[in-house]
MIVEX-590943 format. One record per residue: residue in one letter; y, z, x of N, C-alpha, C in turn. Coordinates in Angstrom, 3 decimals. Atoms other than C-alpha are relative to their C-alpha. Layout:
<atoms>
@resn:A	n.v:Y	n.w:Z	n.u:X	ca.v:Y	ca.w:Z	ca.u:X	c.v:Y	c.w:Z	c.u:X
...
</atoms>
This chain:
<atoms>
@resn:M	n.v:-0.691	n.w:-0.459	n.u:-0.046	ca.v:68.214	ca.w:48.172	ca.u:15.687	c.v:-0.664	c.w:0.837	c.u:1.494
@resn:G	n.v:-0.414	n.w:0.607	n.u:-1.687	ca.v:66.913	ca.w:48.052	ca.u:19.456	c.v:0.632	c.w:-0.501	c.u:0.878
@resn:L	n.v:-1.104	n.w:1.167	n.u:-0.478	ca.v:68.576	ca.w:45.127	ca.u:19.817	c.v:1.539	c.w:-0.002	c.u:0.351
@resn:M	n.v:-1.567	n.w:-0.186	n.u:0.148	ca.v:71.839	ca.w:46.429	ca.u:18.944	c.v:0.330	c.w:1.187	c.u:0.948
@resn:G	n.v:-0.416	n.w:-1.148	n.u:-1.347	ca.v:71.408	ca.w:49.502	ca.u:21.335	c.v:-0.227	c.w:-0.294	c.u:1.568
@resn:G	n.v:0.191	n.w:-0.023	n.u:-0.938	ca.v:70.793	ca.w:47.572	ca.u:23.976	c.v:-1.293	c.w:-0.502	c.u:0.435
@resn:Y	n.v:0.882	n.w:0.681	n.u:-0.218	ca.v:67.066	ca.w:47.016	ca.u:24.421	c.v:-0.748	c.w:-1.069	c.u:-0.209
@resn:Q	n.v:1.034	n.w:1.804	n.u:0.659	ca.v:64.513	ca.w:43.669	ca.u:24.500	c.v:-1.106	c.w:0.678	c.u:-0.683
@resn:A	n.v:0.454	n.w:-0.138	n.u:1.420	ca.v:62.724	ca.w:43.667	ca.u:21.443	c.v:-1.597	c.w:-0.416	c.u:0.630
@resn:T	n.v:2.115	n.w:-0.168	n.u:-0.102	ca.v:58.914	ca.w:43.653	ca.u:23.437	c.v:0.093	c.w:1.166	c.u:0.912
@resn:S	n.v:0.181	n.w:-1.277	n.u:-0.782	ca.v:59.663	ca.w:46.618	ca.u:25.688	c.v:-0.397	c.w:1.257	c.u:-0.559
@resn:E	n.v:-0.280	n.w:-0.711	n.u:1.006	ca.v:58.470	ca.w:49.523	ca.u:24.948	c.v:0.667	c.w:1.645	c.u:0.089
@resn:E	n.v:-0.992	n.w:-0.810	n.u:-0.243	ca.v:61.126	ca.w:51.497	ca.u:25.999	c.v:1.036	c.w:0.030	c.u:-1.484
@resn:G	n.v:-0.421	n.w:0.521	n.u:1.223	ca.v:62.710	ca.w:49.756	ca.u:22.748	c.v:-0.378	c.w:0.716	c.u:-1.085
@resn:K	n.v:0.713	n.w:-0.232	n.u:1.274	ca.v:59.907	ca.w:50.076	ca.u:20.740	c.v:-0.070	c.w:1.161	c.u:0.306
@resn:S	n.v:0.095	n.w:-1.415	n.u:-0.040	ca.v:60.000	ca.w:54.035	ca.u:21.473	c.v:1.286	c.w:0.413	c.u:-0.680
@resn:Y	n.v:-1.607	n.w:-0.067	n.u:0.068	ca.v:63.897	ca.w:53.895	ca.u:21.302	c.v:-0.120	c.w:0.416	c.u:-2.345
@resn:V	n.v:0.103	n.w:0.076	n.u:1.171	ca.v:63.104	ca.w:52.776	ca.u:17.296	c.v:-0.620	c.w:0.964	c.u:-0.416
@resn:Y	n.v:0.387	n.w:-0.145	n.u:0.636	ca.v:60.820	ca.w:54.193	ca.u:16.333	c.v:0.359	c.w:1.974	c.u:0.086
@resn:Q	n.v:-0.837	n.w:-1.371	n.u:-0.409	ca.v:62.740	ca.w:57.863	ca.u:17.336	c.v:1.054	c.w:-0.238	c.u:-0.491
@resn:E	n.v:-1.583	n.w:0.054	n.u:0.269	ca.v:65.995	ca.w:56.971	ca.u:16.062	c.v:-0.819	c.w:-0.552	c.u:-1.645
@resn:Y	n.v:0.352	n.w:-0.034	n.u:1.697	ca.v:64.194	ca.w:55.694	ca.u:12.600	c.v:-0.780	c.w:1.508	c.u:-0.673
@resn:L	n.v:0.903	n.w:-1.158	n.u:0.361	ca.v:61.678	ca.w:58.769	ca.u:12.590	c.v:1.010	c.w:1.277	c.u:-0.377
@resn:S	n.v:-0.359	n.w:-1.308	n.u:-0.086	ca.v:64.638	ca.w:61.375	ca.u:13.070	c.v:1.279	c.w:-0.469	c.u:-1.118
@resn:T	n.v:-0.529	n.w:0.426	n.u:1.146	ca.v:67.037	ca.w:59.458	ca.u:10.302	c.v:-0.715	c.w:0.226	c.u:-1.337
@resn:L	n.v:0.275	n.w:-0.344	n.u:1.103	ca.v:64.837	ca.w:59.215	ca.u:7.689	c.v:-0.497	c.w:1.239	c.u:-0.291
@resn:V	n.v:0.091	n.w:-1.701	n.u:0.316	ca.v:64.139	ca.w:63.036	ca.u:7.952	c.v:0.818	c.w:0.614	c.u:-0.612
@resn:N	n.v:-1.569	n.w:-0.439	n.u:0.187	ca.v:68.101	ca.w:63.510	ca.u:8.052	c.v:-0.094	c.w:-0.492	c.u:-1.429
@resn:N	n.v:-0.024	n.w:1.011	n.u:0.939	ca.v:68.085	ca.w:60.883	ca.u:4.942	c.v:-0.787	c.w:1.468	c.u:-1.133
@resn:Y	n.v:0.796	n.w:-1.077	n.u:1.126	ca.v:65.060	ca.w:63.283	ca.u:3.051	c.v:0.642	c.w:1.064	c.u:0.129
@resn:K	n.v:-0.173	n.w:-1.721	n.u:0.084	ca.v:66.979	ca.w:66.792	ca.u:3.695	c.v:1.398	c.w:-0.651	c.u:-0.856
@resn:L	n.v:-1.502	n.w:0.351	n.u:0.328	ca.v:70.330	ca.w:65.006	ca.u:2.452	c.v:-0.214	c.w:-0.367	c.u:-1.802
@resn:W	n.v:0.159	n.w:0.385	n.u:1.886	ca.v:69.891	ca.w:62.977	ca.u:-0.854	c.v:-0.557	c.w:0.825	c.u:-0.330
@resn:P	n.v:0.292	n.w:-0.661	n.u:1.753	ca.v:67.442	ca.w:64.383	ca.u:-3.034	c.v:1.060	c.w:1.714	c.u:-0.255
@resn:A	n.v:-1.080	n.w:-0.631	n.u:0.559	ca.v:70.008	ca.w:67.351	ca.u:-2.886	c.v:1.276	c.w:0.327	c.u:-0.142
@resn:V	n.v:-1.026	n.w:0.520	n.u:-0.252	ca.v:72.984	ca.w:65.529	ca.u:-2.693	c.v:-0.426	c.w:-0.387	c.u:-1.719
@resn:Q	n.v:0.207	n.w:1.031	n.u:1.382	ca.v:71.398	ca.w:63.662	ca.u:-6.169	c.v:-0.042	c.w:1.472	c.u:-1.153
@resn:L	n.v:-0.219	n.w:-1.303	n.u:1.151	ca.v:70.489	ca.w:67.576	ca.u:-7.896	c.v:1.180	c.w:0.772	c.u:-0.248
@resn:A	n.v:-0.707	n.w:0.173	n.u:0.468	ca.v:73.236	ca.w:68.319	ca.u:-7.502	c.v:1.612	c.w:-0.462	c.u:-0.735
@resn:N	n.v:-0.889	n.w:0.749	n.u:0.710	ca.v:75.081	ca.w:65.501	ca.u:-8.394	c.v:-0.208	c.w:0.333	c.u:-2.158
@resn:F	n.v:0.812	n.w:0.667	n.u:1.595	ca.v:72.881	ca.w:64.847	ca.u:-11.989	c.v:0.365	c.w:1.672	c.u:-0.811
@resn:Y	n.v:-0.425	n.w:-1.834	n.u:0.987	ca.v:73.299	ca.w:69.324	ca.u:-13.043	c.v:1.503	c.w:0.299	c.u:0.026
@resn:F	n.v:-1.328	n.w:-0.714	n.u:0.451	ca.v:77.013	ca.w:70.275	ca.u:-11.947	c.v:0.532	c.w:-1.179	c.u:0.108
@resn:V	n.v:-1.192	n.w:1.105	n.u:-0.074	ca.v:79.098	ca.w:66.932	ca.u:-11.940	c.v:0.127	c.w:-0.401	c.u:-1.218
@resn:P	n.v:-0.293	n.w:0.503	n.u:0.645	ca.v:80.514	ca.w:65.473	ca.u:-14.698	c.v:-0.449	c.w:-1.635	c.u:0.410
@resn:L	n.v:-0.122	n.w:1.484	n.u:-0.417	ca.v:79.435	ca.w:62.211	ca.u:-15.489	c.v:0.884	c.w:-1.118	c.u:0.400
@resn:N	n.v:-0.430	n.w:0.960	n.u:-0.118	ca.v:82.211	ca.w:60.122	ca.u:-15.419	c.v:0.739	c.w:0.369	c.u:1.876
@resn:L	n.v:-0.560	n.w:0.094	n.u:-1.476	ca.v:82.936	ca.w:61.879	ca.u:-11.517	c.v:-1.319	c.w:-0.162	c.u:0.777
@resn:R	n.v:0.609	n.w:0.518	n.u:-0.930	ca.v:79.334	ca.w:60.882	ca.u:-10.496	c.v:-0.374	c.w:-0.999	c.u:1.195
@resn:L	n.v:0.050	n.w:1.252	n.u:-1.135	ca.v:79.856	ca.w:57.482	ca.u:-8.652	c.v:0.761	c.w:0.536	c.u:0.560
@resn:L	n.v:-0.899	n.w:-0.309	n.u:-0.781	ca.v:82.658	ca.w:59.324	ca.u:-6.942	c.v:-0.551	c.w:0.407	c.u:1.325
@resn:V	n.v:0.254	n.w:-0.658	n.u:-0.155	ca.v:81.003	ca.w:61.854	ca.u:-5.908	c.v:-1.709	c.w:-0.730	c.u:1.015
@resn:M	n.v:1.414	n.w:0.545	n.u:-0.392	ca.v:77.732	ca.w:59.966	ca.u:-4.604	c.v:0.712	c.w:-1.055	c.u:1.366
@resn:N	n.v:-0.633	n.w:0.699	n.u:-0.228	ca.v:80.377	ca.w:57.532	ca.u:-3.241	c.v:1.031	c.w:0.816	c.u:1.515
@resn:C	n.v:-0.202	n.w:-0.844	n.u:-0.889	ca.v:82.064	ca.w:60.166	ca.u:-1.015	c.v:-1.121	c.w:0.802	c.u:1.101
@resn:S	n.v:1.086	n.w:-0.190	n.u:-0.860	ca.v:78.660	ca.w:61.326	ca.u:0.296	c.v:-0.844	c.w:-0.906	c.u:0.901
@resn:R	n.v:0.513	n.w:0.891	n.u:-0.994	ca.v:77.636	ca.w:57.869	ca.u:1.283	c.v:0.816	c.w:0.027	c.u:1.623
@resn:V	n.v:-0.550	n.w:0.270	n.u:-0.607	ca.v:80.730	ca.w:57.687	ca.u:3.162	c.v:-0.038	c.w:1.134	c.u:1.362
@resn:E	n.v:0.753	n.w:-1.678	n.u:-0.705	ca.v:80.272	ca.w:61.521	ca.u:4.620	c.v:-1.109	c.w:-0.631	c.u:1.001
@resn:H	n.v:0.875	n.w:-0.069	n.u:-1.224	ca.v:76.844	ca.w:60.429	ca.u:6.187	c.v:0.134	c.w:-0.982	c.u:0.731
@resn:I	n.v:-0.851	n.w:1.335	n.u:-0.742	ca.v:77.856	ca.w:56.752	ca.u:7.516	c.v:0.997	c.w:0.524	c.u:1.114
@resn:L	n.v:-1.290	n.w:-0.398	n.u:-1.216	ca.v:80.553	ca.w:58.834	ca.u:9.794	c.v:-0.925	c.w:1.102	c.u:0.603
@resn:I	n.v:1.330	n.w:-0.902	n.u:-0.628	ca.v:77.467	ca.w:61.681	ca.u:10.470	c.v:-0.543	c.w:-0.458	c.u:0.882
@resn:L	n.v:0.987	n.w:0.997	n.u:-0.718	ca.v:75.330	ca.w:58.727	ca.u:11.584	c.v:0.893	c.w:-1.018	c.u:1.566
@resn:E	n.v:-0.941	n.w:0.677	n.u:-1.273	ca.v:78.038	ca.w:56.625	ca.u:13.816	c.v:0.163	c.w:1.267	c.u:0.870
@resn:S	n.v:-0.170	n.w:-0.465	n.u:-1.188	ca.v:79.025	ca.w:59.724	ca.u:15.334	c.v:-0.896	c.w:0.785	c.u:1.085
@resn:K	n.v:1.019	n.w:-0.370	n.u:-0.893	ca.v:75.486	ca.w:61.218	ca.u:16.109	c.v:-0.493	c.w:-1.856	c.u:0.690
@resn:Q	n.v:0.250	n.w:0.930	n.u:-0.676	ca.v:74.928	ca.w:57.385	ca.u:17.506	c.v:1.196	c.w:-0.537	c.u:1.470
@resn:S	n.v:-1.410	n.w:-0.442	n.u:-1.229	ca.v:78.499	ca.w:57.516	ca.u:19.877	c.v:-0.332	c.w:0.600	c.u:0.941
@resn:N	n.v:0.145	n.w:-1.133	n.u:-1.077	ca.v:77.222	ca.w:60.462	ca.u:21.358	c.v:-1.180	c.w:-0.419	c.u:0.507
@resn:R	n.v:1.291	n.w:0.480	n.u:-0.951	ca.v:73.542	ca.w:59.196	ca.u:22.558	c.v:0.731	c.w:-1.840	c.u:0.654
@resn:R	n.v:-0.166	n.w:0.596	n.u:-0.848	ca.v:75.776	ca.w:56.266	ca.u:23.654	c.v:0.682	c.w:0.318	c.u:1.330
@resn:L	n.v:-0.515	n.w:-0.193	n.u:-0.764	ca.v:78.118	ca.w:57.660	ca.u:25.703	c.v:-0.857	c.w:1.253	c.u:1.154
@resn:I	n.v:0.779	n.w:-0.234	n.u:-0.994	ca.v:75.514	ca.w:60.060	ca.u:27.315	c.v:-0.829	c.w:-0.801	c.u:0.518
@resn:H	n.v:0.717	n.w:1.392	n.u:-0.583	ca.v:73.401	ca.w:56.738	ca.u:28.104	c.v:0.809	c.w:0.050	c.u:0.977
@resn:L	n.v:-1.219	n.w:0.613	n.u:-1.054	ca.v:76.757	ca.w:55.708	ca.u:29.784	c.v:0.148	c.w:0.668	c.u:1.148
@resn:L	n.v:-0.041	n.w:-0.913	n.u:-0.862	ca.v:77.110	ca.w:58.482	ca.u:31.823	c.v:-1.333	c.w:0.231	c.u:1.044
@resn:V	n.v:1.210	n.w:-0.533	n.u:-0.987	ca.v:73.692	ca.w:59.321	ca.u:32.794	c.v:-0.159	c.w:-1.244	c.u:0.852
@resn:S	n.v:0.048	n.w:1.043	n.u:-0.539	ca.v:73.244	ca.w:55.395	ca.u:33.651	c.v:1.325	c.w:-0.199	c.u:1.575
@resn:S	n.v:-1.536	n.w:0.287	n.u:-1.065	ca.v:77.018	ca.w:55.634	ca.u:35.598	c.v:-0.695	c.w:0.902	c.u:1.389
@resn:L	n.v:0.742	n.w:-0.270	n.u:-1.425	ca.v:75.456	ca.w:58.393	ca.u:37.981	c.v:-1.048	c.w:-0.026	c.u:0.401
@resn:T	n.v:0.450	n.w:1.068	n.u:-0.438	ca.v:72.853	ca.w:57.045	ca.u:38.242	c.v:0.052	c.w:-0.714	c.u:1.311
@resn:R	n.v:0.001	n.w:1.590	n.u:-0.858	ca.v:73.945	ca.w:53.888	ca.u:39.812	c.v:0.905	c.w:0.799	c.u:1.361
@resn:K	n.v:-0.372	n.w:-0.504	n.u:-1.232	ca.v:75.932	ca.w:56.351	ca.u:42.182	c.v:-0.602	c.w:0.387	c.u:0.846
@resn:L	n.v:1.701	n.w:-0.363	n.u:-0.376	ca.v:73.037	ca.w:58.268	ca.u:43.170	c.v:-0.248	c.w:-1.296	c.u:0.610
@resn:K	n.v:0.429	n.w:1.237	n.u:-0.544	ca.v:71.581	ca.w:55.060	ca.u:44.599	c.v:0.602	c.w:-0.646	c.u:0.522
@resn:K	n.v:-1.003	n.w:0.032	n.u:-0.391	ca.v:74.646	ca.w:54.059	ca.u:45.803	c.v:-0.226	c.w:0.643	c.u:1.529
@resn:G	n.v:-0.215	n.w:-0.411	n.u:-0.592	ca.v:74.968	ca.w:56.495	ca.u:47.599	c.v:-0.882	c.w:0.563	c.u:0.826
@resn:C	n.v:1.559	n.w:-0.066	n.u:-0.794	ca.v:71.325	ca.w:56.887	ca.u:49.094	c.v:-0.121	c.w:-0.547	c.u:0.995
@resn:E	n.v:0.073	n.w:1.483	n.u:-0.637	ca.v:71.823	ca.w:53.415	ca.u:50.417	c.v:0.455	c.w:0.149	c.u:1.383
@resn:D	n.v:-0.977	n.w:-0.040	n.u:-1.074	ca.v:74.582	ca.w:54.171	ca.u:52.033	c.v:0.367	c.w:1.140	c.u:1.207
@resn:G	n.v:0.437	n.w:-0.925	n.u:-1.047	ca.v:73.747	ca.w:57.207	ca.u:53.731	c.v:0.872	c.w:1.146	c.u:-0.485
@resn:T	n.v:-0.722	n.w:-1.311	n.u:0.450	ca.v:76.330	ca.w:59.664	ca.u:51.775	c.v:-0.343	c.w:-0.044	c.u:-1.898
@resn:T	n.v:0.011	n.w:-0.850	n.u:1.379	ca.v:75.921	ca.w:61.860	ca.u:48.407	c.v:1.209	c.w:-0.061	c.u:-0.543
@resn:N	n.v:-1.440	n.w:-0.307	n.u:0.605	ca.v:79.607	ca.w:62.106	ca.u:47.741	c.v:0.242	c.w:-0.907	c.u:-1.102
@resn:M	n.v:-0.193	n.w:0.896	n.u:0.627	ca.v:80.259	ca.w:60.714	ca.u:44.391	c.v:1.188	c.w:-0.061	c.u:-0.475
</atoms>
């Protein structure tokens, strides 16, 4: 997870990133899946249970991916602004 996020495997930043991401994802999984399973077993007919689970999984994957892409976009914007500020400080200008 950290390597795919662009972090070094041995860096502390990468380790903390993986720990935070894993923990938040795990907590969100524990919030969602027990409720989906209970509703699926108590309210959904047997022949539709597989369809409900597959739709829930697709929705959950989409939620996780949108969360991850938002973080990538924020990281990209912050790094871009930081580079522009550093370049402006070196040049003596602060215009972006």
